[in-house]
C-alpha positions in Angstrom: 22.5 -24.4 -19.1 21.2 -24.5 -22.6 17.5 -24.7 -23.4 16.7 -28.3 -24.2 13.9 -27.2 -26.5 15.9 -24.9 -28.7 18.5 -25.3 -31.4 21.9 -23.7 -30.5 22.4 -20.5 -32.4 25.3 -19.7 -34.7 27.6 -16.9 -33.7 26.0 -14.4 -36.1 22.5 -15.4 -34.9 23.5 -14.9 -31.2 25.0 -11.5 -31.9 21.8 -10.4 -33.8 19.6 -11.6 -31.0 21.7 -9.8 -28.4 21.5 -6.5 -30.5 17.7 -6.9 -30.8 17.3 -7.4 -27.1 19.6 -4.5 -26.3 17.4 -2.2 -28.5 14.3 -3.3 -26.5 15.7 -3.0 -23.0 18.6 -0.4 -23.1 16.3 2.6 -22.5 14.7 1.1 -19.4 15.7 1.3 -15.7 14.2 0.4 -12.3 12.0 3.0 -10.7 13.4 5.2 -8.0 12.0 7.4 -5.2 13.2 11.0 -5.6 14.8 12.9 -2.8 17.5 10.6 -1.4 20.8 12.6 -1.2 23.0 9.7 -2.5 23.3 7.8 -5.7 20.2 5.7 -6.6 20.4 2.0 -7.5 20.5 1.4 -11.2 20.0 -1.9 -13.1 21.1 -0.3 -16.4 24.8 0.4 -16.9 23.9 3.3 -19.3 22.4 5.3 -16.4 23.3 6.4 -12.9 26.8 6.2 -11.4 29.6 4.3 -13.1 29.9 0.7 -11.9 32.8 0.2 -9.5 35.9 -1.0 -11.3 36.1 -3.9 -8.8 32.9 -5.4 -10.1 33.9 -5.8 -13.8 34.0 -9.6 -13.5 30.3 -9.4 -12.5 29.2 -6.7 -14.8 27.1 -8.9 -17.2 24.8 -9.8 -14.3 23.5 -6.3 -13.9 19.9 -5.9 -15.1 16.4 -7.0 -14.5 15.7 -10.5 -15.6 12.3 -12.4 -15.8 11.3 -15.9 -16.9 10.2 -19.3 -15.8 11.7 -22.4 -14.2 11.1 -25.7 -12.5 11.7 -26.5 -8.8 11.3 -29.2 -6.2 11.8 -28.6 -2.5 13.2 -31.8 -0.9 13.7 -30.1 2.4 9.9 -30.0 2.9 9.9 -33.8 3.4 10.8 -33.3 7.1 8.9 -30.1 7.7 6.8 -30.0 10.8 4.0 -28.3 9.1 1.7 -30.7 7.2 0.8 -28.1 4.7 4.5 -27.6 3.8 4.9 -31.4 3.4 2.1 -31.4 0.9 4.0 -28.9 -1.2 6.5 -31.5 -2.3 7.0 -32.5 -5.9 8.0 -30.8 -9.1 6.4 -27.5 -9.9 6.8 -24.6 -12.3 7.6 -21.1 -11.1 8.1 -17.6 -12.5 10.9 -15.3 -11.3 12.0 -11.7 -11.5 15.6 -11.1 -10.6 16.9 -7.5 -10.1 20.7 -7.1 -9.9 21.7 -3.4 -9.4 24.5 -1.2 -8.2 24.9 2.3 -6.7 28.6 2.9 -7.7 29.9 1.2 -4.6 31.9 -2.1 -4.6 29.0 -4.5 -4.4 25.9 -5.6 -6.3 22.4 -5.6 -4.8 20.3 -8.7 -5.3 16.5 -9.1 -5.2 14.7 -12.2 -6.3 10.9 -12.7 -6.4 9.3 -16.0 -7.4 5.7 -17.2 -7.8 4.1 -20.6 -8.4 2.6 -21.4 -11.8 -0.1 -23.9 -12.9 0.2 -26.2 -15.8 -0.8 -23.4 -18.2 1.7 -21.0 -16.7 -0.9 -19.0 -14.9 0.3 -17.5 -11.6 -1.0 -19.2 -8.5 0.5 -16.9 -5.9 3.9 -15.7 -4.5 6.6 -18.1 -3.5 10.1 -17.5 -2.1 11.8 -14.1 -2.0 15.6 -13.4 -1.6 17.6 -10.3 -1.0 21.4 -9.9 -0.6 24.7 -8.6 -2.0 27.4 -9.9 -4.3 31.0 -8.9 -3.6 34.2 -9.9 -5.3 37.9 -9.3 -4.5 40.9 -8.6 -6.7 41.6 -12.3 -7.1 38.0 -12.9 -8.4 36.8 -14.6 -5.2 33.0 -14.1 -5.0 31.0 -13.6 -1.9 27.2 -13.8 -2.1 25.3 -13.0 1.1 21.7 -14.2 0.6 18.7 -13.9 3.0 15.5 -15.8 2.1 11.9 -15.3 3.1 12.0 -19.0 4.3 14.1 -17.9 7.3 17.4 -19.0 5.8 20.5 -16.9 5.5 23.5 -18.2 3.5 27.0 -17.2 2.5 28.0 -18.5 -0.9 31.6 -18.5 -2.0 32.8 -19.0 -5.6 34.6 -17.9 -8.7 33.8 -16.9 -12.2 34.1 -19.9 -14.5 34.7 -17.5 -17.4 33.4 -14.1 -18.5 29.9 -15.5 -18.9 29.4 -17.9 -16.0 29.8 -18.0 -12.2 29.7 -20.9 -9.8 29.0 -20.7 -6.1 28.8 -23.1 -3.1 27.5 -22.4 0.4 30.1 -21.8 3.1 27.7 -21.0 6.0 24.0 -21.6 6.3 21.9 -20.4 9.2 18.2 -20.9 9.8 15.9 -18.9 12.1 13.9 -20.7 14.8 11.0 -20.9 12.3 13.1 -21.4 9.2 13.7 -24.4 7.0 16.6 -26.7 7.5 18.8 -26.7 4.4 21.7 -28.8 3.3 24.7 -27.3 1.5 23.9 -25.6 -1.8 25.5 -25.1 -5.1 24.5 -22.5 -7.7 25.6 -21.9 -11.3 24.7 -18.8 -13.2 25.5 -18.2 -16.9 24.6 -16.2 -19.9 22.8 -18.3 -22.6 23.1 -17.3 -26.3 24.2 -13.8 -25.3 20.8 -12.6 -24.2 19.4 -14.8 -21.4 20.5 -15.7 -17.9 20.2 -19.3 -16.9 20.8 -20.7 -13.5 20.7 -24.0 -11.6 20.6 -24.7 -7.8 21.5 -28.1 -6.3 21.2 -29.1 -2.6 23.1 -31.7 -0.6 21.1 -34.6 0.8 21.8 -36.6 3.9 24.1 -38.9 2.1 26.3 -36.0 0.9 25.1 -36.2 -2.7 23.7 -33.2 -4.5 20.4 -33.1 -6.3 18.8 -30.4 -8.5 16.4 -28.2 -6.6 15.7 -25.2 -8.9 16.5 -24.1 -12.4 15.3 -21.3 -14.6 16.0 -19.3 -17.8 15.4 -15.6 -17.6 15.2 -12.9 -20.3 16.6 -9.4 -19.8 13.8 -6.9 -19.4 15.8 -3.9 -18.2 19.5 -3.0 -18.9 
């Protein structure tokens, strides 16, 4: 989950970087529409309702994160649409990930991605996700994820430690026009105290898993 192009930071350097990032992002929050008579979503733990005590094992995820990654969609090899089959191969993408709460015992998830050219210029929107993270008293995580590709998945998992979370699909459903996906694995973890790194792998026909997407995101709110 580390950045291959960076030198690992010392403990003091990581703390200093985290403090600097907090000073830049701690006063920001996601915009809200006034008038709703219940608690608004917040992606900043300093504002809004207190986070539910049942979510403490997921607390570091709360925020808005933005950055770049690399992906390859092997499932498009068998797509009926010729245009989709032509989208195969490695490509760069940008991502904004919003993880918020409203005081209830779940986290709200919203991911937006966009394609990038070789110079990191945006080419247009790609996949969107929305969903919810839940966790029980024994730290069993449930991630309900609905994608703009027509795929809805239930991921189950556990915290690996206070800074990393690993999930595997338990149920995958595709709409009549959606993509056919193999089982998935996702790993999320804090990198050097300030960034959120993640990796997704997908199962192939021979029951082996191969990398599908990975990214490193910086906190912009929270």
